[in-house]
KOLVEX-497301 format. One record per residue: y, z, x of N, C-alpha, C in turn; residue in one letter. Coordinates in steps of 0.02 Angstrom, whole numbers, plus 50000, padded with zeros to 5 digits. Last residue first. Layout:
BEGIN
[[Y Z X] [Y Z X] [Y Z X] 'a']
...
END
This chain:
BEGIN
[[46788 47082 59676] [46768 47056 59742] [46705 47092 59764] 's']
[[46798 47035 59513] [46777 47091 59556] [46753 47063 59622] 'k']
[[46930 46986 59407] [46878 46966 59455] [46863 47024 59501] 'e']
[[47038 47028 59334] [46971 47047 59310] [46915 47029 59358] 'g']
[[47144 46973 59400] [47141 47046 59394] [47071 47068 59374] 'r']
[[47113 46839 59378] [47111 46865 59446] [47108 46941 59446] 'a']
[[47133 46833 59240] [47067 46817 59268] [47060 46845 59338] 'a']
[[47269 46861 59231] [47221 46909 59203] [47150 46896 59229] 'f']
[[47320 46746 59299] [47336 46814 59321] [47284 46865 59296] 'y']
[[47273 46643 59222] [47250 46648 59291] [47262 46719 59317] 'i']
[[47343 46669 59102] [47270 46671 59104] [47243 46679 59174] 'g']
[[47475 46649 59142] [47454 46715 59118] [47378 46722 59121] 'a']
[[47468 46513 59175] [47483 46562 59227] [47464 46632 59206] 'l']
[[47437 46461 59046] [47394 46449 59104] [47405 46501 59158] 'l']
[[47544 46499 58966] [47476 46522 58950] [47430 46517 59010] 'l']
[[47650 46431 59033] [47652 46504 59024] [47582 46532 59010] 'a']
[[47609 46297 59025] [47618 46329 59090] [47614 46405 59084] 'f']
[[47612 46281 58885] [47549 46276 58921] [47552 46308 58989] 'g']
[[47748 46292 58860] [47703 46342 58832] [47636 46341 58867] 'a']
[[47788 46174 58926] [47812 46239 58950] [47767 46296 58924] 'f']
[[47724 46080 58844] [47707 46084 58915] [47728 46152 58943] 'q']
[[47789 46099 58724] [47718 46114 58728] [47696 46121 58801] 'l']
[[47923 46059 58763] [47908 46126 58737] [47834 46145 58743] 'p']
[[47933 45976 58923] [47926 45972 58851] [47906 46042 58826] 'a']
[[48046 45986 59056] [47987 46015 59024] [47989 46002 58950] 'f']
[[48099 45865 59182] [48109 45921 59136] [48043 45945 59107] 'g']
[[48140 45801 59333] [48081 45813 59290] [48092 45875 59247] 'e']
[[48233 45759 59426] [48253 45762 59356] [48194 45772 59309] 'g']
[[48208 45764 59559] [48182 45706 59523] [48200 45706 59448] 'f']
[[48277 45879 59607] [48274 45817 59647] [48255 45755 59606] 'l']
[[48272 45978 59506] [48334 45964 59541] [48333 45896 59574] 'v']
[[48138 45974 59467] [48191 45967 59416] [48257 45947 59449] 'f']
[[48074 46000 59586] [48065 45934 59556] [48118 45921 59502] 'a']
[[48109 46134 59605] [48134 46084 59652] [48128 46013 59623] 'm']
[[48040 46190 59496] [48112 46198 59501] [48142 46146 59548] 'a']
[[47909 46156 59530] [47938 46128 59469] [48014 46134 59470] 'a']
[[47891 46234 59646] [47888 46161 59650] [47921 46128 59589] 's']
[[47901 46366 59594] [47948 46342 59646] [47950 46266 59648] 'c']
[[47794 46362 59500] [47862 46381 59480] [47913 46354 59529] 'v']
[[47681 46327 59574] [47706 46281 59523] [47776 46298 59500] 'p']
[[47676 46443 59667] [47689 46375 59689] [47714 46329 59634] 'e']
[[47639 46566 59617] [47710 46552 59623] [47726 46481 59641] 'g']
[[47503 46567 59628] [47531 46556 59561] [47606 46543 59564] 'l']
[[47462 46606 59752] [47478 46535 59743] [47506 46519 59674] 't']
[[47425 46737 59732] [47491 46724 59761] [47511 46651 59750] 'v']
[[47293 46719 59691] [47342 46743 59643] [47413 46728 59668] 'v']
[[47231 46683 59811] [47235 46634 59757] [47287 46654 59705] 'a']
[[47240 46803 59878] [47275 46745 59906] [47283 46692 59851] 'v']
[[47155 46877 59797] [47226 46895 59800] [47267 46837 59828] 'f']
[[47033 46812 59822] [47060 46813 59754] [47135 46829 59756] 't']
[[47009 46839 59954] [47023 46770 59936] [47053 46767 59866] 'a']
[[47092 46993 60005] [47037 46955 59975] [47059 46883 59960] 's']
[[47166 47020 60169] [47163 47030 60096] [47109 46984 60068] 'v']
[[47142 46991 60303] [47168 47057 60286] [47169 47072 60211] 'h']
[[47104 46864 60324] [47073 46914 60367] [47089 46985 60343] 'r']
[[47186 46790 60245] [47116 46798 60223] [47079 46850 60265] 'l']
[[47304 46777 60314] [47299 46831 60265] [47227 46842 60242] 's']
[[47282 46661 60385] [47290 46724 60422] [47279 46783 60375] 'w']
[[47282 46570 60278] [47221 46580 60317] [47224 46645 60357] 'n']
[[47415 46577 60235] [47361 46595 60189] [47298 46612 60229] 'y']
[[47476 46530 60351] [47492 46597 60328] [47439 46621 60279] 'a']
[[47425 46403 60350] [47404 46447 60404] [47421 46519 60387] 't']
[[47491 46350 60240] [47419 46362 60235] [47393 46406 60292] 'h']
[[47631 46358 60293] [47607 46383 60229] [47533 46400 60228] 'g']
[[47638 46306 60426] [47667 46371 60409] [47636 46400 60346] 'l']
[[47555 46188 60415] [47550 46235 60471] [47577 46304 60453] 'l']
[[47585 46138 60277] [47519 46145 60307] [47516 46198 60361] 'q']
[[47724 46148 60238] [47670 46169 60193] [47604 46181 60228] 'p']
[[47782 46115 60384] [47800 46165 60334] [47741 46187 60291] 'g']
[[47717 46018 60464] [47748 46077 60494] [47759 46133 60444] 'l']
[[47666 45922 60375] [47622 45952 60425] [47651 46017 60451] 'a']
[[47778 45887 60299] [47719 45915 60266] [47674 45950 60315] 'm']
[[47861 45835 60399] [47882 45895 60362] [47823 45928 60327] 'g']
[[47791 45721 60433] [47798 45775 60483] [47818 45840 60449] 'a']
[[47808 45651 60314] [47741 45668 60337] [47743 45725 60388] 'l']
[[47948 45637 60312] [47914 45673 60258] [47844 45695 60279] 'm']
[[47965 45561 60428] [47997 45626 60424] [47964 45669 60369] 'a']
[[47900 45444 60393] [47872 45486 60447] [47902 45556 60446] 'w']
[[47989 45400 60293] [47919 45415 60276] [47888 45460 60329] 'a']
[[48105 45378 60368] [48104 45429 60314] [48034 45449 60297] 't']
[[48065 45273 60453] [48084 45338 60480] [48081 45393 60428] 't']
[[47923 45181 60381] [47991 45191 60403] [48004 45262 60427] 'g']
[[47758 45134 60442] [47804 45161 60393] [47873 45171 60424] 'f']
[[47647 45098 60518] [47691 45046 60493] [47742 45069 60442] 'g']
[[47486 45176 60479] [47547 45166 60518] [47589 45112 60485] 's']
[[47373 45176 60406] [47391 45240 60436] [47455 45234 60478] 'l']
[[47335 45097 60247] [47360 45095 60317] [47379 45165 60341] 'p']
[[47185 45094 60157] [47252 45124 60161] [47275 45124 60233] 'a']
[[47057 45050 60135] [47106 45001 60156] [47177 45028 60160] 'g']
[[46957 45138 60113] [46994 45116 60054] [47047 45064 60070] 's']
[[46911 45163 60241] [46865 45133 60193] [46902 45105 60132] 'a']
[[47024 45226 60297] [47000 45162 60323] [46955 45126 60274] 'g']
[[47026 45341 60219] [47083 45295 60218] [47063 45226 60243] 's']
[[46906 45401 60255] [46915 45379 60186] [46973 45330 60180] 'a']
[[46934 45428 60390] [46879 45384 60372] [46886 45357 60301] 'g']
[[47037 45519 60371] [47051 45457 60407] [46996 45405 60393] 'a']
[[46967 45621 60308] [47018 45584 60270] [47036 45519 60305] 'l']
[[46886 45665 60414] [46856 45640 60352] [46905 45599 60311] 'l']
[[46985 45707 60503] [46939 45654 60522] [46906 45623 60460] 'v']
[[47046 45810 60428] [47085 45752 60449] [47039 45693 60467] 'a']
[[46942 45904 60416] [46970 45873 60356] [47007 45809 60373] 'a']
[[46925 45940 60551] [46869 45909 60514] [46895 45873 60452] 'a']
[[47054 45996 60576] [47029 45938 60613] [46973 45902 60577] 'g']
[[47060 46104 60488] [47108 46050 60481] [47083 45987 60516] 'y']
[[46949 46180 60537] [46954 46159 60467] [47000 46100 60459] 'a']
[[46976 46195 60677] [46913 46167 60654] [46919 46140 60583] 'l']
[[47104 46254 60677] [47093 46191 60712] [47029 46157 60687] 'w']
[[47081 46372 60604] [47129 46322 60579] [47115 46254 60611] 'v']
[[46989 46439 60689] [46971 46421 60620] [47016 46365 60593] 'y']
[[47064 46454 60808] [47001 46417 60808] [46982 46394 60738] 'a']
[[47174 46532 60765] [47185 46464 60791] [47121 46422 60791] 'p']
[[47105 46656 60715] [47142 46609 60672] [47150 46540 60702] 'l']
[[46938 46688 60775] [47010 46697 60777] [47045 46642 60738] 'p']
[[46793 46717 60670] [46832 46674 60715] [46905 46695 60717] 'l']
[[46724 46786 60574] [46697 46786 60641] [46734 46743 60690] 'g']
[[46792 46771 60455] [46775 46839 60476] [46750 46841 60548] 'a']
[[46803 46637 60425] [46860 46669 60457] [46843 46738 60484] 'r']
[[46688 46608 60352] [46694 46583 60420] [46748 46620 60459] 'l']
[[46718 46674 60230] [46657 46690 60268] [46663 46669 60341] 'r']
[[46838 46614 60192] [46834 46687 60197] [46774 46708 60239] 'r']
[[46801 46479 60185] [46846 46502 60237] [46845 46577 60247] 'g']
[[46725 46476 60068] [46693 46461 60133] [46735 46488 60190] 'i']
[[46828 46508 59977] [46768 46549 59981] [46730 46539 60047] 'l']
[[46923 46406 60000] [46941 46476 60009] [46879 46520 60018] 'l']
[[46847 46291 59967] [46874 46299 60034] [46892 46372 60048] 'y']
[[46826 46312 59831] [46768 46311 59876] [46791 46321 59949] 'a']
[[46959 46302 59790] [46923 46364 59778] [46862 46368 59825] 's']
[[46985 46170 59819] [47019 46221 59858] [46987 46289 59849] 'f']
[[46904 46106 59725] [46890 46097 59796] [46924 46151 59838] 'c']
[[46967 46145 59607] [46896 46162 59618] [46880 46159 59693] 'w']
[[47092 46086 59626] [47086 46158 59622] [47015 46181 59634] 's']
[[47061 45951 59621] [47089 45979 59683] [47085 46054 59684] 'g']
[[47024 45942 59488] [46973 45931 59540] [46997 45959 59607] 'a']
[[47151 45961 59433] [47099 46010 59421] [47043 46004 59473] 'l']
[[47211 45842 59477] [47238 45906 59499] [47187 45962 59489] 'a']
[[47134 45747 59409] [47133 45748 59482] [47159 45815 59509] 'l']
[[47174 45779 59279] [47104 45787 59298] [47097 45790 59374] 'v']
[[47310 45744 59286] [47291 45813 59274] [47219 45827 59293] 'n']
[[47301 45605 59306] [47333 45647 59356] [47314 45720 59348] 'g']
[[47240 45566 59185] [47206 45556 59249] [47235 45601 59303] 'l']
[[47347 45603 59101] [47281 45633 59092] [47240 45626 59156] 'v']
[[47458 45525 59145] [47458 45597 59153] [47389 45629 59145] 'p']
[[47495 45394 59217] [47433 45410 59181] [47422 45485 59186] 'n']
[[47628 45397 59260] [47597 45334 59243] [47534 45343 59201] 'a']
[[47719 45535 59180] [47690 45499 59236] [47656 45436 59213] 'g']
[[47798 45591 59084] [47754 45636 59122] [47724 45602 59182] 'a']
[[47870 45508 59005] [47900 45526 59069] [47856 45571 59111] 's']
[[47795 45500 58888] [47795 45443 58933] [47821 45462 59002] 'v']
[[47692 45615 58817] [47757 45608 58849] [47756 45552 58900] 't']
[[47567 45641 58772] [47615 45617 58722] [47684 45603 58751] 'q']
[[47499 45691 58878] [47473 45629 58849] [47521 45599 58798] 's']
[[47567 45810 58900] [47576 45755 58947] [47552 45689 58919] 'd']
[[47519 45886 58791] [47590 45872 58798] [47602 45812 58843] 's']
[[47381 45892 58819] [47405 45862 58756] [47478 45842 58763] 'w']
[[47378 45957 58945] [47348 45891 58936] [47376 45855 58875] 'f']
[[47442 46077 58909] [47471 46033 58960] [47444 45963 58953] 'i']
[[47352 46127 58813] [47421 46112 58794] [47454 46066 58844] 'l']
[[47237 46144 58893] [47236 46097 58837] [47306 46078 58815] 'l']
[[47284 46245 58979] [47266 46179 59006] [47265 46127 58951] 's']
[[47299 46352 58888] [47357 46324 58923] [47344 46255 58951] 'g']
[[47165 46373 58850] [47215 46353 58801] [47276 46322 58833] 'g']
[[47112 46411 58974] [47086 46352 58940] [47136 46327 58888] 'f']
[[47187 46527 58998] [47192 46470 59044] [47167 46405 59011] 's']
[[47143 46609 58893] [47214 46591 58898] [47222 46529 58942] 'l']
[[47005 46620 58924] [47027 46592 58860] [47099 46568 58863] 'a']
[[47011 46680 59050] [46979 46614 59043] [47003 46581 58979] 'i']
[[47070 46802 59017] [47105 46756 59061] [47077 46686 59056] 'g']
[[46970 46859 58938] [47035 46844 58908] [47074 46794 58950] 'g']
[[46873 46873 59037] [46859 46829 58980] [46925 46810 58945] 'l']
[[46939 46965 59122] [46918 46900 59147] [46908 46851 59089] 'm']
[[46953 47073 59035] [47013 47042 59064] [46997 46973 59090] 'm']
[[46821 47108 59007] [46863 47083 58953] [46925 47047 58981] 'r']
[[46722 47046 59147] [46746 47096 59100] [46792 47065 59048] 'g']
[[46577 46955 59198] [46649 46957 59186] [46667 47010 59134] 'p']
[[46457 47009 59313] [46472 47000 59242] [46547 47005 59230] 'r']
[[46400 46925 59447] [46451 46975 59429] [46473 46962 59357] 'e']
[[46307 46838 59503] [46287 46881 59447] [46337 46934 59428] 'g']
[[46337 46746 59597] [46326 46814 59620] [46310 46863 59565] 'f']
[[46352 46623 59530] [46312 46627 59591] [46293 46699 59611] 'l']
[[46424 46653 59410] [46366 46608 59410] [46322 46619 59470] 'v']
[[46526 46744 59449] [46481 46760 59393] [46417 46719 59398] 'f']
[[46591 46678 59551] [46564 46745 59564] [46514 46765 59510] 's']
[[46633 46566 59482] [46582 46558 59535] [46550 46626 59550] 'v']
[[46732 46625 59403] [46673 46595 59371] [46616 46587 59421] 'l']
[[46825 46665 59501] [46794 46715 59457] [46731 46688 59425] 'g']
[[46860 46541 59552] [46828 46590 59596] [46793 46644 59555] 'i']
[[46921 46486 59440] [46858 46457 59463] [46822 46504 59511] 'w']
[[47034 46572 59428] [46989 46561 59372] [46921 46537 59396] 'l']
[[47101 46558 59551] [47070 46622 59532] [47020 46617 59476] 'p']
[[47147 46416 59549] [47092 46441 59592] [47062 46507 59569] 'n']
[[47241 46337 59489] [47197 46377 59445] [47139 46408 59484] 't']
[[47331 46253 59549] [47331 46324 59570] [47290 46367 59523] 't']
[[47329 46132 59490] [47294 46137 59555] [47292 46209 59580] 'v']
[[47406 46150 59376] [47334 46143 59369] [47297 46152 59435] 'l']
[[47536 46160 59430] [47510 46212 59385] [47434 46210 59381] 'a']
[[47550 46041 59501] [47547 46104 59538] [47522 46161 59495] 't']
[[47547 45948 59393] [47500 45943 59448] [47494 46010 59484] 's']
[[47654 45988 59311] [47586 45989 59285] [47535 45989 59342] 's']
[[47763 45970 59403] [47751 46034 59370] [47679 46039 59346] 'a']
[[47758 45836 59439] [47749 45887 59491] [47730 45953 59459] 'v']
[[47667 45735 59319] [47726 45768 59344] [47709 45819 59398] 's']
[[47550 45603 59368] [47576 45654 59323] [47636 45689 59356] 't']
[[47517 45505 59462] [47505 45492 59391] [47535 45543 59344] 'y']
[[47536 45539 59592] [47553 45471 59573] [47552 45461 59498] 'e']
[[47485 45664 59603] [47558 45659 59598] [47581 45587 59584] 'l']
[[47349 45646 59624] [47371 45665 59557] [47446 45657 59548] 's']
[[47340 45625 59761] [47333 45567 59716] [47358 45584 59646] 's']
[[47350 45756 59803] [47404 45711 59819] [47401 45649 59775] 'v']
[[47224 45803 59748] [47288 45830 59726] [47346 45783 59741] 'w']
[[47123 45726 59812] [47130 45725 59739] [47199 45749 59717] 't']
[[47149 45750 59949] [47140 45681 59924] [47152 45679 59848] 'a']
[[47151 45889 59958] [47213 45852 59968] [47207 45780 59942] 'f']
[[47014 45919 59924] [47071 45951 59889] [47134 45909 59896] 'h']
[[46942 45846 60017] [46938 45827 59947] [46996 45857 59907] 'l']
[[46978 45921 60132] [46994 45849 60127] [46993 45826 60055] 'a']
[[46922 46043 60098] [46994 46039 60108] [47017 45966 60103] 'l']
[[46788 46010 60095] [46820 46030 60033] [46896 46029 60039] 'f']
[[46771 45977 60233] [46754 45930 60180] [46790 45947 60115] 'f']
[[46807 46095 60300] [46847 46034 60309] [46834 45983 60255] 'g']
[[46702 46177 60257] [46771 46195 60241] [46817 46134 60247] 'a']
[[46594 46107 60314] [46598 46115 60242] [46670 46132 60220] 'a']
[[46625 46122 60449] [46621 46055 60421] [46627 46058 60345] 'l']
[[46616 46261 60458] [46680 46228 60474] [46681 46157 60444] 'a']
[[46481 46279 60429] [46531 46308 60384] [46600 46274 60395] 'l']
[[46425 46215 60540] [46412 46189 60472] [46463 46215 60422] 'l']
[[46472 46298 60642] [46489 46227 60641] [46480 46197 60572] 'c']
[[46411 46419 60608] [46484 46414 60607] [46507 46341 60605] 'q']
[[46276 46384 60628] [46299 46405 60562] [46375 46398 60556] 'r']
[[46271 46358 60766] [46258 46304 60718] [46285 46321 60649] 'r']
[[46410 46440 60849] [46340 46429 60835] [46332 46375 60780] 'n']
[[46529 46436 60980] [46513 46421 60910] [46438 46410 60902] 'l']
[[46578 46464 61105] [46520 46502 61083] [46502 46489 61010] 'e']
[[46692 46389 61119] [46636 46373 61163] [46572 46407 61139] 'k']
[[46776 46451 61029] [46755 46382 61016] [46694 46363 61057] 'l']
[[46793 46573 61094] [46762 46572 61028] [46737 46502 61011] 'a']
[[46858 46527 61211] [46793 46561 61215] [46756 46559 61148] 'r']
[[46977 46472 61164] [46928 46429 61197] [46859 46462 61202] 'h']
[[47086 46522 61097] [47020 46531 61067] [46966 46490 61101] 's']
[[47205 46497 61164] [47192 46564 61140] [47120 46575 61119] 'q']
[[47194 46360 61205] [47217 46412 61251] [47195 46482 61228] 'f']
[[47148 46288 61095] [47111 46284 61158] [47130 46338 61207] 'l']
[[47246 46323 60999] [47175 46340 60988] [47136 46339 61054] 'a']
[[47361 46270 61058] [47357 46342 61044] [47285 46363 61036] 'v']
[[47331 46132 61064] [47340 46171 61126] [47336 46246 61116] 'p']
[[47313 46106 60918] [47260 46097 60968] [47273 46138 61032] 't']
[[47414 46107 60826] [47381 46172 60838] [47330 46167 60894] 'i']
[[47452 45973 60821] [47500 46023 60844] [47466 46088 60863] 'i']
[[47336 45913 60769] [47360 45895 60836] [47407 45948 60864] 'l']
[[47332 45972 60641] [47278 45984 60688] [47299 45968 60760] 'a']
[[47450 45918 60586] [47443 45991 60593] [47388 46008 60643] 'a']
[[47419 45783 60586] [47474 45807 60627] [47469 45882 60638] 'l']
[[47309 45788 60493] [47301 45763 60560] [47356 45787 60607] 'g']
[[47361 45836 60372] [47311 45876 60408] [47304 45854 60481] 'l']
[[47455 45735 60345] [47473 45806 60337] [47425 45850 60377] 'r']
[[47384 45617 60364] [47434 45637 60414] [47456 45709 60406] 'w']
[[47298 45621 60250] [47272 45616 60318] [47322 45640 60370] 't']
[[47385 45626 60140] [47340 45682 60153] [47314 45681 60225] 'a']
[[47448 45501 60156] [47487 45562 60154] [47444 45622 60171] 'v']
[[47337 45418 60143] [47372 45420 60207] [47415 45483 60211] 't']
[[47303 45436 60011] [47254 45455 60062] [47288 45461 60130] 'f']
[[47422 45383 59950] [47404 45453 59943] [47355 45476 59997] 's']
[[47526 45272 60051] [47471 45286 60004] [47450 45360 60005] 'p']
[[47700 45259 60057] [47642 45286 60093] [47586 45301 60043] 'v']
[[47820 45217 60001] [47765 45169 60007] [47705 45194 60045] 'g']
[[47913 45310 59975] [47926 45267 60033] [47869 45219 60046] 'e']
[[47856 45383 59875] [47912 45340 59858] [47932 45293 59913] 'g']
[[47767 45457 59951] [47741 45405 59907] [47796 45356 59886] 'q']
[[47862 45544 60006] [47826 45498 60050] [47795 45441 60009] 'a']
[[47902 45613 59891] [47952 45574 59928] [47918 45523 59974] 'l']
[[47781 45676 59856] [47812 45629 59810] [47863 45585 59845] 'r']
[[47765 45757 59972] [47715 45706 59955] [47745 45653 59908] 'a']
[[47876 45842 59965] [47869 45797 60022] [47820 45740 60006] 'f']
[[47841 45907 59843] [47904 45870 59850] [47900 45820 59907] 'i']
[[47720 45968 59868] [47722 45917 59817] [47786 45875 59823] 'a']
[[47762 46059 59973] [47711 46008 59983] [47715 45952 59933] 'g']
[[47847 46164 59952] [47878 46101 59971] [47827 46044 59975] 'f']
[[47762 46270 59935] [47794 46242 59875] [47830 46177 59889] 's']
[[47729 46314 60061] [47681 46272 60025] [47713 46238 59965] 'v']
[[47841 46396 60091] [47828 46335 60130] [47782 46287 60092] 'a']
[[47826 46499 59997] [47887 46458 59997] [47876 46393 60034] 'l']
[[47699 46550 60037] [47710 46522 59969] [47771 46477 59967] 'l']
[[47724 46599 60165] [47678 46543 60155] [47688 46509 60088] 'g']
[[47808 46705 60135] [47834 46649 60175] [47790 46587 60166] 'i']
[[47714 46782 60064] [47776 46760 60032] [47807 46701 60068] 'g']
[[47617 46808 60162] [47599 46768 60103] [47662 46742 60067] 'l']
[[47692 46890 60246] [47668 46825 60271] [47649 46780 60213] 'v']
[[47709 47001 60162] [47768 46963 60185] [47748 46894 60209] 'a']
[[47576 47040 60151] [47613 47021 60091] [47675 46981 60108] 'f']
[[47540 47074 60283] [47506 47019 60249] [47543 46994 60187] 'p']
[[47636 47185 60306] [47642 47121 60340] [47604 47064 60305] 'l']
[[47616 47310 60250] [47661 47264 60215] [47659 47193 60244] 'w']
[[47532 47377 60338] [47508 47362 60271] [47551 47310 60235] 'r']
[[47528 47307 60505] [47556 47353 60455] [47537 47331 60384] 'p']
[[47364 47247 60560] [47437 47242 60553] [47463 47296 60506] 'p']
[[47242 47311 60672] [47261 47298 60603] [47337 47296 60596] 'a']
[[47225 47225 60829] [47236 47285 60789] [47255 47265 60718] 'a']
[[47166 47102 60885] [47181 47162 60924] [47187 47225 60882] 'a']
[[47148 46984 60818] [47090 47029 60824] [47110 47098 60850] 'r']
[[47249 46894 60815] [47251 46945 60764] [47191 46991 60766] 'd']
[[47288 46874 60994] [47263 46852 60930] [47266 46909 60880] 't']
[[47402 46827 61119] [47371 46883 61084] [47349 46860 61014] 'm']
END
């Protein structure tokens, strides 16, 4: 039975988003642990999406074979575009964890509501209100504080400025993925959409891994456990929960929910990796999250 049959109870999308948020918050932790086992960033991203696509294949073919068989040219192009931006999102964001802290990376990669609001203004002519403008100002100030604090802190990472830029690029790509996914998801059942988006992204990332010389095999048991954990938890459970919710709530609201990710991930990184917070960095997080919240409240769907 697919989610086409009937509208779910009003509370269900919010509960599903909460579960998805908890699962997604483990993504940075698993990625950092896999990198510690010698797995290249492109390989981490490839297997996260590749394993998820393989696992969802029988479900998609069984439940959505008719929808997949009736795909039109427009849907195929949208699926390819969604996969392209999803691949770029994971390639840039996972790479950012090599250079900056988990807290900074996850805080900056979840700035989606800000960019979605700006795209709505530039492409659709939606004039931003005071709340949106205030959110932009707060987010900009918070980002500057994070960049400045990380550039002055040796423990922030090997190259925190580069890592923060990569995390921001990952946020831009995920915003594009959300906007495209919202349009594509309206005409497809969830298994079909997930299989197409994850599969396209995995193929693109596998090609990028091959071109960059990153190996796709030859890792230890711990590394494979981390890769499998990323596919099953953050990707299949977490992102699929987000994708299911796109059918019932706005892309902006889904983006707002992701604001909890840096908080959960930073707490786990503090416990597992001993990553603390500099005063300016903490102030930057607070400004950034407040700005994203107000920007999302001010965005008009």
